[in-house]
Backbone bond lengths (Angstrom), bond angles and torsions (degrees), N, CA, C in turn:
res aa  C-N    CA-C-N  psi(-1)  N-CA   C-N-CA  omega(-1)  CA-C   N-CA-C  phi
1 M - - - 1.458 - - 1.523 111.20 -
2 R 1.361 116.32 -39.01 1.463 118.73 178.65 1.522 111.06 -58.91
3 R 1.343 115.98 -37.90 1.462 119.55 179.50 1.519 110.53 -63.90
4 I 1.335 116.39 -41.53 1.466 120.37 179.09 1.522 110.49 -63.20
5 I 1.343 116.43 -44.41 1.467 119.84 -179.08 1.522 110.59 -62.99
6 R 1.334 116.32 -42.37 1.468 119.39 -179.68 1.522 110.39 -62.77
7 R 1.345 117.06 -45.06 1.464 120.33 179.13 1.521 110.59 -62.72
8 T 1.329 115.91 -40.60 1.459 119.99 178.88 1.517 111.38 -63.68
9 A 1.338 116.18 -42.05 1.465 120.00 -179.80 1.512 111.29 -61.25
10 I 1.322 116.44 -43.76 1.464 120.36 179.40 1.520 110.61 -62.77
11 A 1.335 116.09 -45.04 1.467 119.81 -178.18 1.520 111.67 -65.47
12 L 1.332 116.45 -33.03 1.455 119.63 -176.36 1.518 114.15 -82.21
13 L 1.321 118.11 -10.25 1.461 119.88 177.05 1.521 110.43 -58.46
14 G 1.331 115.75 -43.84 1.460 119.42 178.88 1.508 112.03 -66.00
15 I 1.345 117.01 -36.68 1.456 120.93 178.50 1.522 110.39 -63.41
16 A 1.326 116.15 -47.70 1.462 120.10 -178.84 1.521 111.25 -63.98
17 S 1.330 116.96 -39.95 1.460 121.17 179.62 1.516 110.80 -62.70
18 F 1.347 115.99 -43.92 1.458 120.59 179.81 1.524 110.73 -63.33
19 A 1.335 116.32 -41.92 1.461 119.95 -179.06 1.520 111.34 -64.42
20 C 1.338 116.96 -39.14 1.464 119.89 179.45 1.515 111.29 -65.50
21 Q 1.332 116.56 -36.87 1.457 120.32 178.53 1.520 110.42 -65.28
22 Q 1.357 116.45 -35.09 1.458 120.40 -178.60 1.525 112.19 -75.71
23 D 1.340 116.60 -52.69 1.452 121.41 -168.14 1.523 113.69 -105.25
24 G 1.316 117.60 -20.72 1.442 121.73 176.99 1.511 117.42 69.95
25 P 1.402 121.10 24.73 1.453 118.86 177.57 1.513 110.51 -76.66
26 P 1.334 118.59 157.91 1.458 119.70 176.71 1.517 110.06 -64.82
27 P 1.330 118.30 145.58 1.456 120.08 -178.87 1.516 110.67 -66.23
28 P 1.352 118.05 147.03 1.451 120.42 179.32 1.516 110.48 -70.88
29 S 1.337 116.08 160.68 1.455 119.82 175.16 1.519 109.28 -65.83
30 E 1.344 115.51 160.38 1.467 119.28 -177.78 1.518 111.27 -61.31
31 S 1.330 117.56 -41.63 1.462 120.33 -179.15 1.521 111.30 -65.92
32 A 1.348 117.09 -40.15 1.462 120.47 178.52 1.519 110.79 -66.54
33 E 1.330 116.15 -37.47 1.458 119.90 179.53 1.523 110.99 -66.33
34 I 1.338 116.90 -44.12 1.458 120.43 178.84 1.519 110.59 -63.03
35 Q 1.329 116.59 -40.36 1.458 120.33 178.74 1.529 110.55 -63.85
36 G 1.339 116.72 -42.61 1.455 119.99 178.02 1.512 112.28 -63.22
37 I 1.320 116.51 -39.01 1.463 121.13 178.15 1.521 110.44 -63.74
38 Q 1.331 116.25 -42.02 1.465 120.52 178.27 1.527 110.84 -61.25
39 V 1.337 115.95 -45.05 1.462 120.51 179.41 1.527 110.79 -61.78
40 A 1.336 116.61 -45.47 1.464 120.62 -179.37 1.519 111.34 -61.35
41 T 1.328 116.39 -45.27 1.459 120.59 179.35 1.522 110.81 -60.96
42 D 1.332 116.41 -48.70 1.461 120.50 -178.40 1.529 111.41 -62.15
43 A 1.335 116.61 -40.86 1.465 120.01 -177.75 1.523 111.47 -66.50
44 Y 1.323 116.78 -43.59 1.461 119.16 -178.01 1.521 112.12 -72.65
45 V 1.325 117.61 -36.14 1.465 119.79 175.23 1.528 109.66 -65.85
46 A 1.326 117.37 -39.45 1.462 120.75 176.78 1.523 110.57 -61.71
47 Y 1.334 116.79 -43.15 1.466 119.41 179.11 1.522 110.93 -63.02
48 Q 1.316 116.90 -39.73 1.462 120.69 177.90 1.528 110.92 -57.33
49 H 1.322 116.90 -33.02 1.463 121.82 -178.64 1.529 112.27 -98.46
50 A 1.329 116.54 18.64 1.469 122.68 176.69 1.522 112.41 59.77
51 D 1.319 117.41 30.28 1.462 122.66 179.86 1.526 109.20 -98.96
52 C 1.324 115.81 75.21 1.462 119.58 -176.86 1.526 112.21 -71.89
53 E 1.319 117.54 -22.88 1.464 119.23 176.16 1.529 110.23 -59.68
54 T 1.335 116.22 -43.42 1.464 120.16 177.71 1.526 111.03 -68.46
55 V 1.325 116.59 -39.47 1.469 119.93 178.17 1.526 110.23 -59.01
56 Y 1.329 116.95 -46.21 1.465 119.97 179.51 1.527 111.09 -60.79
57 R 1.320 116.64 -41.03 1.463 120.21 -178.67 1.528 111.14 -64.41
58 L 1.335 116.44 -39.36 1.464 120.68 -176.33 1.525 113.32 -82.50
59 T 1.326 116.79 -13.52 1.468 120.00 -177.26 1.528 111.59 -119.38
60 R 1.316 116.68 29.48 1.462 119.32 176.07 1.525 109.65 -56.08
61 P 1.324 117.60 141.96 1.470 119.99 -177.53 1.520 113.95 -53.10
62 D 1.347 117.87 -37.52 1.460 119.09 -179.19 1.524 111.58 -68.08
63 L 1.340 116.56 -33.95 1.462 119.90 177.70 1.526 110.91 -70.01
64 L 1.332 116.20 -41.95 1.466 119.63 179.20 1.529 110.69 -64.76
65 A 1.322 116.60 -38.88 1.466 120.13 -178.85 1.523 111.81 -63.86
66 A 1.327 116.40 -27.05 1.467 120.25 -178.33 1.522 112.65 -85.10
67 M 1.332 117.16 -8.62 1.459 120.63 -177.32 1.521 111.15 -84.68
68 Q 1.334 115.81 157.26 1.457 121.60 174.34 1.530 109.53 -61.66
69 A 1.328 116.82 142.05 1.464 121.51 -178.55 1.525 110.02 -77.89
70 T 1.323 115.99 83.75 1.461 122.51 178.36 1.524 109.11 -132.85
71 E 1.319 115.81 177.22 1.461 120.81 178.20 1.519 111.45 -57.38
72 L 1.319 116.77 -28.92 1.456 120.40 178.16 1.531 110.44 -59.13
73 R 1.323 116.97 -49.50 1.468 120.16 179.86 1.523 111.24 -66.07
74 Y 1.333 116.58 -42.39 1.461 119.52 -178.22 1.533 110.72 -62.35
75 S 1.328 116.36 -39.95 1.463 119.95 -178.11 1.520 111.63 -73.55
76 L 1.329 117.58 -29.58 1.462 120.05 173.26 1.530 110.19 -66.65
77 R 1.315 116.83 -39.13 1.464 119.92 176.25 1.530 110.03 -63.33
78 L 1.328 115.86 -39.59 1.463 120.42 179.87 1.524 111.38 -61.71
79 V 1.334 117.54 -45.85 1.462 119.82 -177.23 1.526 110.70 -67.83
80 R 1.317 117.32 -27.95 1.468 119.93 172.53 1.532 109.63 -63.36
81 G 1.325 116.41 -42.84 1.459 120.07 176.76 1.518 112.37 -62.08
82 F 1.335 117.10 -38.58 1.464 120.35 176.42 1.528 110.32 -56.49
83 C 1.333 116.14 -47.29 1.465 119.88 -178.73 1.527 111.12 -64.13
84 Q 1.316 117.30 -41.46 1.459 120.11 178.29 1.524 110.69 -60.96
85 E 1.322 116.28 -40.28 1.465 119.91 179.17 1.519 110.61 -67.60
86 L 1.324 117.97 -43.14 1.461 121.25 177.93 1.523 111.65 -61.87
87 D 1.327 116.48 -33.84 1.464 120.86 179.68 1.522 112.60 -80.38
88 G 1.324 117.26 1.62 1.454 121.14 176.52 1.514 115.21 85.34
89 D 1.325 117.63 5.42 1.468 120.89 179.48 1.527 108.86 -93.62
90 Q 1.321 115.49 75.83 1.458 119.96 -176.18 1.532 113.19 -65.33
91 P 1.337 120.21 -38.51 1.471 118.42 176.60 1.525 112.57 -59.08
92 A 1.338 117.03 -42.81 1.467 119.83 178.74 1.521 110.63 -66.04
93 A 1.335 116.51 -40.40 1.465 120.18 179.30 1.526 110.40 -62.30
94 R 1.323 116.63 -45.01 1.466 120.09 178.34 1.532 111.06 -58.38
95 A 1.331 115.79 -44.49 1.464 119.60 -179.28 1.524 111.01 -62.44
96 T 1.326 116.66 -40.91 1.464 120.65 179.33 1.519 110.71 -66.41
97 Y 1.323 116.77 -42.76 1.466 119.92 178.63 1.532 110.67 -62.83
98 R 1.323 116.22 -40.52 1.473 118.94 179.25 1.527 110.85 -64.50
99 E 1.327 116.46 -37.42 1.468 119.46 176.66 1.522 110.67 -60.48
100 A 1.341 116.23 -43.29 1.463 120.06 -179.80 1.524 110.88 -62.29
101 I 1.330 116.31 -38.50 1.465 120.69 -179.68 1.526 110.94 -70.02
102 Q 1.331 116.21 -45.68 1.467 120.14 -178.43 1.522 111.84 -66.90
103 E 1.333 116.05 -34.14 1.459 120.51 -176.44 1.522 112.19 -69.66
104 A 1.322 116.60 -39.53 1.473 120.58 -177.41 1.524 108.61 -152.74
105 P 1.334 118.11 82.00 1.468 121.94 -172.64 1.520 114.97 -57.63
106 T 1.346 117.95 -27.42 1.462 119.93 -176.47 1.523 112.95 -98.02
107 S 1.315 118.12 6.50 1.464 120.59 -177.99 1.522 111.29 -77.25
108 F 1.331 115.65 161.86 1.461 121.36 175.89 1.526 109.59 -61.63
109 A 1.335 116.14 -41.93 1.462 120.34 -179.50 1.525 111.36 -61.46
110 A 1.329 117.60 -38.44 1.462 120.92 179.65 1.523 111.06 -64.83
111 A 1.329 117.07 -39.44 1.467 120.27 177.93 1.524 110.35 -62.29
112 D 1.335 116.40 -41.96 1.461 119.82 177.67 1.527 110.86 -66.91
113 A 1.327 117.14 -39.26 1.459 120.96 179.91 1.531 111.06 -63.02
114 R 1.328 117.07 -40.51 1.469 120.01 177.32 1.527 110.59 -60.46
115 E 1.316 116.36 -39.39 1.466 120.30 -179.45 1.526 111.00 -65.92
116 R 1.345 116.73 -40.15 1.462 119.37 178.84 1.532 110.49 -65.12
117 I 1.323 117.59 -41.28 1.462 120.01 178.14 1.525 110.17 -63.50
118 R 1.323 116.88 -39.50 1.472 120.21 177.80 1.528 110.57 -59.84
119 I 1.332 116.87 -43.82 1.460 120.48 179.87 1.527 110.63 -66.07
120 L 1.321 117.33 -43.06 1.463 120.42 178.21 1.526 110.84 -61.34
121 D 1.324 117.19 -38.35 1.465 120.73 177.08 1.527 110.62 -63.88
122 L 1.327 116.83 -41.87 1.462 120.31 178.49 1.525 111.02 -62.61
123 L 1.323 116.71 -43.42 1.460 120.40 179.33 1.526 111.26 -62.80
124 A 1.335 116.47 -34.73 1.462 120.49 -178.40 1.523 112.62 -80.35
125 D 1.329 117.06 -36.05 1.465 121.13 -170.49 1.523 114.43 -100.10
126 D 1.322 117.69 -21.94 1.465 121.27 -175.87 1.523 109.25 -116.34
127 P 1.337 118.23 99.88 1.461 120.79 -177.42 1.530 113.17 -60.00
128 G 1.330 117.07 -24.30 1.459 119.63 -177.37 1.512 114.60 -91.06
129 F 1.339 117.44 -2.91 1.463 119.20 -174.40 1.523 112.14 -65.66
130 L 1.330 117.37 -47.65 1.462 120.24 -178.55 1.521 111.00 -62.12
131 E 1.336 116.57 -41.43 1.465 119.97 178.25 1.529 110.85 -63.03
132 R 1.325 116.28 -37.96 1.465 119.91 179.09 1.525 110.92 -65.07
133 V 1.329 116.53 -39.50 1.463 120.22 177.78 1.522 110.35 -64.68
134 E 1.331 116.98 -41.56 1.462 120.59 -179.76 1.527 111.00 -65.25
135 R 1.342 116.62 -39.74 1.470 119.43 176.41 1.521 110.47 -64.28
136 A 1.321 116.32 -41.01 1.464 120.35 -179.85 1.519 111.17 -62.44
137 A 1.329 116.45 -36.04 1.461 120.28 -179.64 1.522 111.69 -65.97
138 Q 1.339 116.56 -27.08 1.456 120.96 -177.58 1.528 112.98 -93.25
139 G 1.350 117.93 -12.38 1.455 121.51 -179.12 1.523 110.30 79.44
140 P 1.372 118.91 -166.40 1.469 124.24 -1.51 1.530 111.87 -78.43
141 H 1.335 115.00 162.59 1.452 121.13 179.58 1.518 109.60 -125.71
142 G 1.320 114.67 169.79 1.450 119.45 177.89 1.516 111.13 -62.79
143 P 1.322 118.23 146.09 1.458 120.67 179.09 1.514 111.79 -62.14
144 S 1.337 115.96 148.78 1.459 120.78 179.69 1.519 110.20 -57.62
145 G 1.319 115.76 132.45 1.458 119.79 177.51 1.511 114.15 80.65
146 S 1.366 118.64 9.95 1.460 120.07 -178.61 1.523 111.98 -69.01
147 R 1.328 117.64 -20.82 1.456 121.98 171.86 1.520 108.09 -127.09
148 E 1.325 115.53 131.67 1.465 120.10 -176.22 1.524 110.26 -83.37
149 P 1.338 117.61 124.79 1.467 119.81 -179.50 1.524 111.67 -65.47
150 A 1.326 115.86 142.60 1.462 121.35 172.18 1.523 109.85 -103.93
151 E 1.319 115.98 -44.01 1.463 120.89 179.31 1.529 108.68 -154.52
152 R 1.337 115.32 123.90 1.465 119.65 178.96 1.530 109.61 -134.06
153 P 1.317 117.42 82.67 1.468 119.61 177.33 1.525 110.33 -58.01
154 P 1.326 117.76 140.99 1.467 119.98 -177.87 1.522 112.01 -70.22
155 A 1.317 114.88 154.62 1.461 119.70 172.71 1.525 109.32 -69.63
156 L 1.320 115.95 149.73 1.460 120.91 177.49 1.525 109.88 -85.79
157 Y 1.310 116.11 137.64 1.464 121.10 179.59 1.532 108.52 -74.61
158 P 1.334 118.88 126.19 1.466 119.38 175.58 1.527 110.63 -54.88
159 P 1.322 119.04 127.32 1.467 121.16 -169.20 1.521 114.81 -60.36
160 L 1.326 118.20 -41.73 1.463 118.91 -179.82 1.522 111.73 -72.99
161 A 1.327 117.32 -32.99 1.463 120.18 176.70 1.524 110.35 -64.93
162 R 1.324 116.56 -44.21 1.465 119.53 177.88 1.529 110.55 -63.85
163 A 1.327 116.16 -45.34 1.458 119.91 -177.41 1.522 111.92 -60.64
164 A 1.330 116.90 -35.99 1.459 121.30 -179.70 1.521 112.84 -87.06
165 G 1.336 117.24 -0.02 1.455 120.64 178.75 1.517 114.26 75.15
166 I 1.337 117.71 24.46 1.462 121.54 -179.18 1.523 109.44 -83.26
167 E 1.323 116.58 127.12 1.462 122.13 178.26 1.527 109.37 -114.55
168 G 1.327 116.19 161.62 1.453 119.72 179.64 1.512 111.23 174.15
169 F 1.330 116.17 -155.75 1.464 119.99 -177.74 1.521 109.93 -158.26
170 A 1.320 114.23 165.55 1.461 121.90 170.21 1.520 107.27 -139.28
171 V 1.315 116.60 134.19 1.463 122.01 176.99 1.523 108.06 -104.98
172 V 1.317 116.01 124.47 1.464 121.97 -175.27 1.521 109.45 -116.70
173 E 1.330 116.07 131.83 1.461 121.97 173.19 1.519 107.55 -108.24
174 F 1.343 116.59 136.34 1.468 119.63 -174.86 1.521 110.12 -156.39
175 G 1.310 115.63 162.08 1.449 121.74 172.49 1.517 110.11 -103.09
176 V 1.331 115.74 167.54 1.465 121.71 175.71 1.524 107.20 -134.44
177 D 1.331 117.18 123.63 1.460 119.38 -178.85 1.531 110.40 -81.69
178 P 1.335 118.14 169.33 1.468 120.16 -177.92 1.522 114.01 -56.43
179 A 1.348 117.22 -27.48 1.465 120.27 179.72 1.524 112.49 -80.17
180 G 1.329 116.88 -5.84 1.458 120.46 177.52 1.513 114.95 95.79
181 R 1.329 117.29 5.44 1.463 120.37 178.64 1.528 110.51 -85.49
182 T 1.316 116.93 141.94 1.458 119.72 176.66 1.529 109.66 -74.16
183 V 1.332 115.37 148.31 1.456 121.65 -174.43 1.530 109.56 -127.62
184 D 1.322 116.17 127.35 1.463 123.46 169.62 1.534 113.72 47.54
185 P 1.328 118.96 60.11 1.465 119.37 176.30 1.526 111.07 -69.90
186 I 1.325 116.51 139.20 1.460 121.63 177.11 1.523 108.92 -134.89
187 I 1.313 116.30 152.82 1.457 122.02 177.52 1.521 109.00 -86.59
188 V 1.332 117.31 130.01 1.460 120.75 176.71 1.526 112.10 -113.61
189 D 1.313 118.34 -11.44 1.460 121.58 176.42 1.523 108.55 -166.31
190 S 1.318 116.44 150.18 1.461 119.96 174.92 1.517 109.56 -163.98
191 E 1.307 114.97 158.07 1.466 121.99 177.62 1.527 108.63 -155.92
192 P 1.344 118.38 126.90 1.465 127.65 -11.16 1.537 111.13 -63.07
193 P 1.321 117.26 159.15 1.460 119.91 -178.02 1.532 111.92 -55.87
194 F 1.328 115.29 135.99 1.475 124.09 172.92 1.529 115.00 73.27
195 L 1.317 119.01 -29.69 1.460 121.53 -166.15 1.526 113.09 -59.69
196 F 1.344 117.14 -41.21 1.462 120.73 -176.91 1.536 112.76 -108.78
197 E 1.316 117.17 4.46 1.461 120.24 -172.70 1.525 112.60 -69.81
198 A 1.317 117.24 -48.32 1.465 119.98 -174.72 1.518 111.75 -64.83
199 T 1.324 117.15 -44.10 1.468 119.16 -179.71 1.519 111.04 -67.02
200 A 1.343 117.61 -33.63 1.463 120.39 176.51 1.526 110.75 -65.90
201 L 1.324 117.07 -43.79 1.465 120.48 178.87 1.522 111.62 -63.38
202 R 1.327 116.79 -42.45 1.468 119.39 179.31 1.524 110.90 -62.02
203 A 1.321 116.33 -38.56 1.464 119.54 179.49 1.522 110.88 -65.57
204 V 1.337 116.67 -49.14 1.465 120.56 -176.16 1.525 110.90 -64.05
205 R 1.307 117.94 -35.10 1.472 119.91 177.48 1.523 111.82 -61.06
206 G 1.315 116.89 -26.77 1.459 120.35 -179.53 1.515 114.52 -93.54
207 W 1.337 117.88 -0.52 1.466 120.22 -179.47 1.527 111.02 -74.31
208 E 1.322 114.52 152.68 1.464 121.01 175.75 1.522 109.30 -132.46
209 Y 1.328 115.33 142.51 1.461 121.95 177.96 1.525 109.32 -118.55
210 K 1.323 116.28 162.56 1.462 120.64 177.81 1.532 109.24 -62.66
211 T 1.321 116.01 142.59 1.462 119.90 179.40 1.524 110.19 -64.25
212 K 1.326 114.82 148.41 1.466 120.54 -178.78 1.524 107.29 -151.87
213 R 1.328 116.18 102.89 1.460 120.80 -172.28 1.523 112.57 -60.73
214 K 1.322 117.06 -36.39 1.459 120.36 -176.59 1.526 112.33 -93.97
215 A 1.299 116.65 17.93 1.463 119.89 -179.76 1.526 110.57 -66.53
216 D 1.319 115.63 143.20 1.457 121.65 177.12 1.529 108.35 -86.42
217 P 1.327 118.39 108.55 1.472 120.17 -176.21 1.520 113.28 -65.54
218 S 1.344 117.14 -17.59 1.464 119.65 -179.85 1.526 112.26 -85.23
219 Q 1.318 117.11 -12.15 1.464 119.85 -179.68 1.523 110.05 -71.80
220 R 1.316 115.55 132.61 1.457 121.09 -178.81 1.523 109.82 -108.17
221 H 1.305 115.35 149.47 1.460 122.74 -178.82 1.519 108.57 -121.34
222 V 1.304 116.65 154.11 1.460 120.28 -179.75 1.518 109.52 -132.44
223 I 1.315 115.73 142.02 1.459 120.09 -176.40 1.531 109.18 -147.78
224 R 1.315 115.61 143.53 1.468 120.68 176.36 1.526 108.85 -104.23
225 I 1.303 115.86 128.24 1.460 120.91 174.28 1.521 107.06 -106.69
226 A 1.317 115.88 115.62 1.464 121.34 -176.72 1.521 110.21 -98.67
227 F 1.303 116.06 137.13 1.463 122.73 -179.89 1.525 108.23 -110.71
228 R 1.341 115.50 109.57 1.459 122.29 -179.64 1.519 107.87 -125.22
229 T 1.306 117.86 125.95 1.463 121.26 -172.61 1.517 112.99 -63.11
230 A 1.337 117.68 -24.89 1.462 120.17 -176.49 1.522 112.74 -93.51
231 V 1.333 117.61 2.35 1.461 121.14 -173.24 1.524 110.19 -120.91
232 E 1.327 116.31 133.19 1.461 122.85 172.56 1.524 108.06 -133.49
233 P 1.319 120.02 135.58 1.460 125.08 -7.74 1.527 111.39 -76.27
234 V 1.319 116.72 -178.19 1.453 121.90 177.23 1.522 109.04 -57.68
235 L 1.324 116.42 136.71 1.459 121.18 -176.96 1.524 111.34 -71.49
236 V 1.311 115.79 149.66 1.453 122.13 174.42 1.513 107.61 -124.65
237 D 1.328 116.99 120.32 1.455 122.98 -178.05 1.520 108.54 -111.21
238 E 1.327 116.95 123.01 1.462 120.95 -175.53 1.526 113.11 -77.77
239 E 1.329 119.15 -11.34 1.463 121.28 -176.71 1.521 109.39 -130.01
240 P 1.336 117.20 77.06 1.449 119.50 -172.12 1.510 115.43 -75.23
241 G 1.341 119.22 -29.14 1.447 120.37 -176.52 1.516 111.06 65.43
242 T 1.315 117.23 87.07 1.463 120.86 -169.91 1.524 112.78 -103.44
243 S 1.319 117.91 28.36 1.458 119.62 -176.07 1.519 113.07 -63.04
244 S 1.341 117.14 -23.04 1.466 120.38 -178.74 1.516 111.61 -103.30
245 A 1.314 116.78 26.37 1.462 120.23 -174.51 1.520 111.27 -60.14
246 R 1.320 116.08 144.87 1.456 123.38 179.61 1.518 109.08 -106.07
247 P 1.339 118.02 118.88 1.459 119.58 177.85 1.512 110.76 -71.58
248 P 1.339 117.53 164.38 1.461 120.01 178.55 1.519 111.36 -60.21
249 E 1.323 115.73 154.54 1.458 120.90 178.35 1.524 109.29 -74.51
250 T 1.323 115.41 145.55 1.459 121.37 175.12 1.518 108.59 -128.80
251 D 1.322 114.77 170.60 1.476 118.21 179.06 1.520 110.20 -64.99
C-alpha cells in the first residue's frame, strides 16, 4: 500500500500544480494532502473492484466539501457519479455530474461528466440508441486496416486512474467518411465501466484517416484502446474482439 500511495503522490503533484495555476487556492497542508491521496487511491481501487459501497463512504458530500478544490476532488465526485449510474440512480448521477461541471468546468473530470450526461440523454431521448450499441457489440465491422490512418492522437489517461494504478480498456465503434473524418463513435465495451470511455471517445473524434473517394460511409470500424500505466502512448489494438461487450446501463 505504501508503494501505491507514493506512486499516487508523485502522479498527483502535476495535478495539484495545474489546479493551483488555474484557481489559485493556497496549497493544502502536507497531512491533508496525504490524507486526500489515500482517499483517492482507496476510492478508485474500490471502484475497480465494483465496491460502490466503499466509494460512497469515501466520497460523501461533506468529505468532498472539506477537500482542497483540485482535480483530485473533482475526480472523486466523478467516480461517485459512476457508482450512482451503475446502481441505476440516473437522477442522482446527473446531479453529481452537473456538480463536477459547475465546480470546475475546465477540469478533466468535468469533460468526462459532460460525456456521461450526453450518453444519459441519448438513452432517454433516442429509443434506438441502446439497440444500436448492442448491434455494434455483435458486429460485423470493417476489416482491420480497411482505412489507412493519417493522424490518431492518443487518448489521455484519466489522472486519478493513472495515479491509483488503475488499468483497463474501452472499445469504440465508429464510421469514417470519404474525407477521412470519424463519424458517430460509440462505446461498445469497457472495463472498468465508464472510467476510460469519455477520453476514448474524445480521442477517436479527433482522429483522421486518409481520404478515400470510394469509401462506404455506412461501414463501421471497431478499435480497442488499452490503458496501461507503464505504456505511453495508450495502445491501440485493431482487433479487439468485442463478443463480450457490455451495453450501457439502463433503469
